[in-house]
Structures are given as structure tokens and as C-alpha cells.
C-alpha positions in Angstrom: 0.0 0.0 0.0 1.3 3.4 -1.0 1.8 5.9 1.9 0.2 8.8 0.2 -2.4 11.3 1.5 -4.9 13.1 -0.7 -5.8 16.7 0.2 -9.5 17.7 -0.3 -11.2 21.0 0.5 -14.8 22.1 -0.1 -15.9 25.1 -2.0 -19.4 26.6 -2.1 -20.6 24.5 -5.0 -23.1 21.8 -3.8 -20.5 20.6 -1.3 -18.5 18.9 -4.0 -14.8 18.4 -3.1 -12.1 20.3 -4.9 -8.8 18.3 -5.3 -5.6 20.1 -4.1 -3.0 17.4 -4.5 -1.3 14.2 -3.4 1.7 14.2 -1.0 3.4 11.7 1.2 2.3 11.5 4.8 5.7 12.7 6.1 5.7 15.7 3.7 2.1 16.5 4.7 3.0 16.5 8.4 6.0 18.7 7.8 3.8 21.1 5.8 1.2 21.1 8.5 3.8 21.9 11.2 5.5 24.7 9.2 2.4 26.3 7.6 -0.2 26.1 10.4 -1.6 29.5 9.5 -2.5 28.3 6.0 -4.6 25.5 7.3 -6.4 27.9 9.7 -7.1 30.2 6.7 -8.6 27.2 4.8 -10.9 26.6 7.8 -12.0 30.2 7.8 -12.5 30.2 4.0 -14.6 27.1 4.1 -17.0 28.8 6.5 -17.6 31.6 4.0 -17.6 29.4 0.9 -14.3 30.6 -0.4 -11.3 28.5 -1.3 -7.7 29.4 -0.6 -5.5 27.4 -2.8 -2.4 25.6 -1.6 0.5 24.1 -3.4 1.7 20.6 -2.4 5.2 22.0 -2.4 4.7 24.3 0.6 1.9 26.7 -0.4 1.3 29.6 -2.8 1.6 33.2 -1.7 -1.9 33.9 -0.3 -3.8 36.4 -2.5 -7.1 38.0 -1.7 -8.6 37.7 -5.2 -11.5 35.2 -5.4 -13.6 36.8 -8.1 -11.8 35.7 -11.2 -11.7 31.9 -11.0 -15.5 31.8 -10.4 -16.5 34.3 -13.1 -18.3 33.0 -16.2 -17.1 34.3 -19.6 -20.1 35.0 -21.9 -19.6 33.2 -25.2 -20.3 35.6 -28.1 -18.3 34.1 -31.0 -19.1 32.6 -34.4 -17.3 29.3 -34.6 -16.8 26.8 -37.5 -15.8 23.2 -36.9 -15.0 20.4 -39.3 -13.6 16.9 -39.0 -10.4 15.3 -40.3 -9.0 11.8 -40.0 -5.3 11.6 -39.4 -3.1 8.4 -39.5 -1.1 8.1 -36.3 2.3 8.4 -38.0 1.1 11.6 -39.6 0.1 13.1 -36.2 3.5 12.2 -34.7 5.3 13.7 -37.7 3.2 17.0 -37.5 4.0 17.3 -33.8 7.7 16.9 -34.5 7.5 19.6 -37.1 5.3 21.8 -34.9 2.5 21.8 -37.3 0.5 20.6 -34.4 1.4 22.3 -31.1 0.9 20.7 -27.6 0.6 23.8 -25.4 2.7 24.5 -22.3 1.0 25.5 -19.0 4.1 27.1 -17.5 7.1 29.0 -18.9 10.7 28.0 -18.9 12.9 30.0 -21.3 15.4 27.1 -21.4 12.8 24.9 -23.1 12.9 24.9 -26.9 9.9 22.7 -27.7 6.4 22.5 -26.6 6.7 18.8 -25.8 9.3 19.5 -23.1 7.1 22.1 -21.5 4.2 19.7 -21.5 6.0 16.9 -19.6 5.3 18.6 -16.2 1.6 18.3 -17.0 1.7 14.7 -18.2 -0.4 12.9 -15.7 -1.2 9.6 -17.3 0.2 6.6 -15.3 2.1 4.1 -17.4 -0.6 1.4 -17.5 -3.0 4.0 -19.1 -0.4 5.1 -21.6 0.6 1.5 -22.5 -3.1 0.4 -23.0 -3.7 3.4 -25.2 -0.9 2.2 -27.5 -2.2 -1.3 -27.3 -5.7 -0.3 -28.3 -4.3 1.1 -31.5 -2.2 -2.0 -32.1 -5.3 -4.1 -31.7 -7.3 -1.9 -34.1 -9.7 -0.7 -31.4 -11.4 2.7 -31.7 -10.0 5.6 -29.5 -11.4 9.0 -28.7 -10.9 11.9 -31.0 -9.0 15.1 -30.4 -9.8 18.8 -30.7 -7.6 21.2 -32.6 -7.8 25.0 -33.0 -6.5 26.8 -36.1 -6.4 30.6 -36.3 -6.1 30.5 -40.1 -5.2 28.0 -42.9 -1.5 28.6 -42.6 -1.2 28.6 -38.8 -0.2 25.6 -36.8 -3.0 23.7 -35.0 -3.1 24.1 -31.3 -4.3 21.0 -29.3 -7.3 21.9 -27.2 -8.2 18.3 -26.1 -6.1 15.2 -26.5 -2.8 16.3 -24.9 -2.2 13.1 -23.0 -2.9 10.9 -26.0 -0.7 12.8 -28.4 2.1 13.1 -25.9 2.0 9.3 -25.4 2.1 8.7 -29.1 5.0 11.1 -29.6 6.9 9.5 -26.7 6.4 6.0 -28.0 7.6 6.8 -31.5 10.5 8.7 -29.9 11.4 5.8 -27.7 11.6 7.9 -24.5 8.9 8.9 -22.0 9.8 11.3 -19.1 13.5 10.7 -19.6 13.1 6.9 -19.5 13.2 4.3 -22.3 9.7 3.6 -23.5 8.8 0.0 -24.0 5.4 -1.5 -23.5 4.8 -3.2 -20.2 1.1 -3.3 -19.2 -0.1 -5.0 -22.4 -0.8 -8.4 -24.0 2.1 -10.8 -24.3 2.8 -10.3 -28.0 3.5 -6.5 -27.4 5.2 -6.7 -24.0 8.7 -5.3 -23.8 8.6 -3.8 -27.3 9.6 -0.3 -28.3 8.2 1.2 -31.4 11.3 0.2 -33.5 11.0 -3.4 -32.1 7.4 -4.0 -33.3 6.8 -6.5 -36.0 6.4 -5.0 -39.5 2.7 -5.8 -39.5 2.1 -4.3 -36.0 4.1 -1.2 -36.8 2.1 -0.7 -40.0 -1.2 -1.2 -38.2 -0.2 1.4 -35.6 1.1 3.9 -38.2 -2.1 3.6 -40.2 -4.5 3.7 -37.3 -6.9 6.7 -37.6 -7.6 9.3 -35.0 -10.4 11.7 -35.7 -9.8 15.4 -35.1 -12.4 18.1 -34.8 -10.8 21.3 -36.0 -12.2 24.6 -34.7 -11.8 28.0 -36.3 -13.2 31.3 -35.1 -15.0 33.3 -37.8 -16.2 36.3 -35.8 -14.9 38.5 -34.4 -11.9 38.5 -36.8 -9.7 40.8 -34.7 -10.0 38.8 -31.4 -9.2 35.1 -31.2 -10.1 34.9 -27.5 -12.7 32.3 -28.0 -9.8 29.8 -27.8 -9.7 30.4 -24.1 -13.3 29.6 -23.5 -13.3 26.5 -25.7 -10.2 25.2 -24.0 -11.6 25.9 -20.5 -14.8 24.0 -21.3 -13.1 21.0 -23.0 -10.8 20.6 -20.0 -13.1 21.0 -17.1 -12.6 17.4 -16.1 -8.9 17.3 -16.8 -5.9 19.2 -15.3 -6.9 21.7 -12.7 -5.5 24.8 -14.5 -5.5 28.3 -13.3 -6.4 31.2 -15.7 -2.9 32.4 -16.2 -1.6 28.9 -16.9 -4.1 28.6 -19.7 -3.1 32.1 -21.0 0.6 31.1 -21.1 -0.3 28.1 -23.2 -2.7 29.8 -25.6 -1.0 33.2 -26.0 2.6 32.0 -26.0 4.9 34.6 -27.5 7.2 37.5 -26.8 4.8 39.0 -24.2 4.9 35.8 -22.1 8.7 36.0 -22.1 8.6 39.6 -20.8 6.1 38.7 -18.1 8.3 35.8 -17.0 11.4 38.0 -16.9 9.7 40.7 -14.9 8.3 38.1 -12.5 11.8 37.4 -11.2 12.8 41.1 -10.6 14.0 41.7 -7.0 11.7 44.6 -6.1 8.7 42.8 -7.3 9.6 39.6 -5.4 10.1 41.6 -2.2 6.7 43.2 -2.6 4.8 40.1 -3.7 6.6 37.4 -1.9 7.8 34.0 -3.0 7.3 32.8 -6.6 4.3 30.6 -7.1 4.0 27.5 -9.3 0.5 28.5 -10.5 1.5 31.8 -12.1 -0.8 34.1 -10.0 2.1 36.4 -9.5 2.6 36.6 -13.3 -1.1 37.3 -13.7 -0.8 40.3 -11.4 1.9 41.8 -13.6 -0.4 41.2 -16.6 -3.2 42.9 -14.7 -1.0 46.0 -14.0 -0.3 46.4 -17.7 -3.9 45.7 -18.7 -5.3 48.4 -16.4 -2.4 50.8 -17.3 -2.9 50.6 -21.1 -6.4 49.0 -21.6 -8.6 50.1 -18.7 -11.0 52.0 -21.0 -12.0 48.6 -22.4 -12.6 46.9 -19.0 -15.8 44.9 -18.8 -16.5 41.9 -16.5 -15.5 39.2 -16.3 -11.9 40.0 -15.3 -10.4 36.9 -16.9 -11.9 37.8 -20.2 -10.5 41.3 -20.0 -7.1 39.9 -19.3 -7.4 37.4 -22.1 -8.3 40.2 -24.6 -5.4 42.4 -23.5 -2.9 39.5 -23.6 -4.1 38.5 -27.1 -3.7 42.1 -28.4 -0.1 42.4 -27.2 0.9 38.7 -27.6 3.8 39.7 -29.9 4.5 43.2 -28.4 2.8 45.1 -31.2 1.0 47.5 -28.8 3.7 48.0 -26.1 7.3 47.2 -26.6 9.5 45.2 -24.3 11.5 48.3 -23.4 8.4 50.3 -22.5 7.0 47.5 -20.3 10.3 46.9 -18.6 10.9 50.5 -17.8 7.5 51.3 -16.3 7.3 48.1 -14.3 10.7 48.4 -12.7 10.3 52.1 -11.9 6.9 51.5 -10.4 7.9 48.5 -8.2 11.1 50.2 -7.0 9.3 53.4 -6.2 6.7 51.5 -4.1 9.3 49.5 -2.3 11.5 52.5 -1.5 8.7 55.0 -0.7 6.1 52.7 1.0 7.8 49.5 2.0 7.6 45.8 1.5 4.1 45.5 3.0 2.5 47.9 0.5 0.4 45.1 -1.1 -0.8 43.7 2.2 -2.8 46.5 3.9 -4.8 44.2 6.2 -2.1 41.6 7.1 -0.6 38.5 5.6 -2.3 38.2 2.2 -1.6 40.1 -0.9 -4.6 42.1 -1.9 -4.9 41.9 -5.7 -7.2 45.0 -5.9 -4.6 47.0 -4.0 -1.8 45.7 -6.3 -3.6 46.7 -9.5 -4.8 50.1 -8.4 -1.7 51.1 -6.5 0.7 50.2 -9.4 -1.5 51.9 -12.0 -1.9 55.1 -10.0 1.8 55.3 -9.3 2.8 54.2 -12.8 0.8 57.0 -14.3 2.4 59.5 -11.9 5.9 58.2 -12.9 5.1 58.7 -16.6 5.4 62.5 -15.7 8.7 62.1 -13.9 10.3 60.7 -10.8 9.0 61.2 -7.2 11.3 63.2 -5.0 9.2 63.7 -1.9 9.0 60.3 -0.3 7.4 61.7 2.9 4.5 63.2 1.0 4.3 60.0 -1.1 4.0 57.8 2.0 1.5 60.2 3.5 -0.8 59.9 0.4 -0.6 56.1 0.6 -1.6 56.1 4.3 -4.5 58.4 3.6 -5.6 56.3 0.7 -5.7 53.1 2.8 -7.9 54.9 5.4 -10.3 56.4 2.8 -13.6 54.5 3.1 -14.4 55.1 -0.6 -11.2 53.3 -1.5 -11.4 50.5 1.0 -14.9 49.7 -0.2 -13.4 48.9 -3.7 -10.8 46.5 -2.5 -13.1 44.1 -0.5 -15.7 41.8 -2.0 -16.8 42.2 -5.6 -13.5 43.7 -6.6 -14.1 42.9 -10.3 -17.3 44.9 -10.5 -16.9 47.6 -13.2 -17.9 50.4 -10.9 -15.4 49.3 -8.2 -12.5 48.9 -10.6 -13.0 52.4 -12.1 -13.4 54.0 -8.7 -10.2 52.5 -7.2 -8.2 53.4 -10.3 -9.6 56.9 -10.2 -8.8 57.3 -6.4 -5.2 56.1 -6.7 -4.5 58.2 -9.7 -5.8 61.3 -7.9 -4.0 60.4 -4.7 -0.5 60.4 -6.3 -0.9 62.8 -9.2 0.2 65.8 -7.3 3.1 64.2 -5.3 6.3 66.0 -6.2 
């Protein structure tokens, strides 16, 4: 019997459990002993129907921002879909040539292929992977996949079928997760065989096996491909428990993602925000700063759709350059750290308040566009007054994604710092 514990918490959704993760009993007890306050926070959040997420590797930086995950994106797109049948060897070849792209859900600048990035999200146990290959060798039908194509010349992005396609690519490659891939959990005639060891007839049968693909294209609107986010989210509700920014990194990969990742490691930001998280909430807060700084006039709920639209518009840095983004981000975070202090994002205690982060950074960022701040005493005084202003504090509590509250807190912070010398 494996000595593993499963962590479950309940959110306010018909008392259905939400899965956090699996950890060894020893690691769980160490986590419990060193992070007692996080478990007390879970208990408090359960009473109110809110869920505070934890990482099995010691916990995410706590963030007061519960609106976005539960928001529903209205679906207002014109979609066309059509079917195509692909032989298995053709699918594997297309993945190798990046004509079919398996998305990443994290960002590592040292990774050169999408396959390497996907390995961290590969969750199939070996018996499942082996039996999938065996099903094809036996000529049995297998589920289809979903692909998204922006236009006729663009690569196809995998929306559903990640595990199956990664398994196929790995078997043909002969390596899975750094280990030699030979079939184990299969019938005797296939046991111990790598792809290159298969009999000619078996190899031909596998190569010629057909997997049906549903290919999706967005027709309207033509200038905004953000339907891809909604489709992916719906297709993968029962799969990997992905956070909004993890999906964005996968679907809007490009130069903007590289900039966000680089900025996420900057010293002043890390001091203000805290430790780097594995679920990319910190990167999302940087995206949120830029979105409200440059795109706030287009803000409409839900928040995650607003962030999707902005990330799509600047995916390849055609709206704001890398230099512009770097300069305003570093000036803003360093000014906050120097003039206000490391606790600027945590006005009520331990947790980072996302509404404070976005409004404070935007208000100060706009002020810095006019020149540097020289009177730190006045600067800190304006911050303290803002944190005690009931009009402002009302906008950073519940319902922080409401349009009226977003506009009001951005207005108040801009006013508070606009006249600081």
C-alpha cells in the first residue's frame, strides 16, 4: 500500500470536493507543522464558501482575489468546426515539425519545444499510456482530439487530447519522461517492445490507425481570437486543474509571455509580492497591471476575459514594446518598495490584496510617466491616507471585479498620487 495522502477541501458548490494534491504522509505532516496559518485560513474560508489554494510544495503566496476563478465568460463568438482523420504516424510527424502544437502551461525560457514544456503536466500513469498504444495496435477505436487553427497557414493548437498525443510522440521517440519507453502493461505479443521493435505488420497497423480530429476555427470577431480560451476551458473542465494564467501562457505564447516571466523574477517585485508561485498568480498580477495601465477603458466583466483580450492584443508586443513594459514596471515597483515599503500590497495583514496591487501600481505608474518622485514623505502620507479612505477600502473588498469598483479605485489612486512632487 502506498503511503500517500490526498488533500481535499470544499468550495461553495453543492459541497463537491475540490482536489488540491497528493503528497506523502511525512511531507504533509512537515507542511502542517510549518504552515499552520495556511490551514487555519482554509478553515476560515470554508465557512464563507471561499477556497484558498495551496501548493503541495509548501503553499502559494496567499492572495485575496477570489472573483476571477469563479467568473463566467459570456460566449459571443461565431465558430466553425470540421472533421479530419489523421493516421497516427502523420500526427506524430506533425507534432515533431510543430504543425500541431501541444501547449505549455508554464514558462521556462530554457525549453525549446512545446513537448518538453508539457512533460510537467503529463499525468497519465504508465498502464493507461501503454493500454492506449495497445488499443491502436489491436485496431480498437480511440477517442478523437480537438484542434484550433487561427487560419489556414497557422499551426494547429491542441485543445483536447494532450495526454494521447504526448503518449504517441513519446512511444515513437522511444523515450517517456526521460526513460526508455517499451510497452509493459499489455498483452504478451507486445510486451517489452519499443516502437522500433514492433513486427512489421504491427508497426504498419499502428502507423495507419486513424484518430479523428475536430478542427475549430473562429470566424467572428476577426480581430480577437479569445474564443480559444473559453473553448479550452470548457473542454478541459474534467482534466488538469489549471488556473487562468496557466491557460493564457499556453494559448497566447509569444514575446509577451517572455517579458512577463522575466519581470516576475525582478528583485523589487519579489520583495513586494513574496515567493514565486507555481500556479502563475504572480505573473497574472503583472499582466493585470499592464492591462489596467494601457487598456482600462475597455474593461468589462468578467476580469479573466478582460485579461485574455489584452494578452491577445499584445501577444507579440505590437502594442507596447519590451523596453516600455520593462521601464514602467521596474520604476513602479522600485518606487513602491522605496517609498512605501515591502508590505505595500498587504494592507490588512498577511495576504496580498490583488485590488490594492492593480490600483496602486497603475496610479503610481501613471504618476511616474510624468517624472520621478522626489518627496517620499509626502508619497507615503498619500498612501496612508488612501488606505484609510472608506471610498477606496470599499473597492478592495468583496466584488473587486465589478466595473464600478474597478473604475473607482483606479480613479482614487491616480488622484492620490498625481500631485506628489
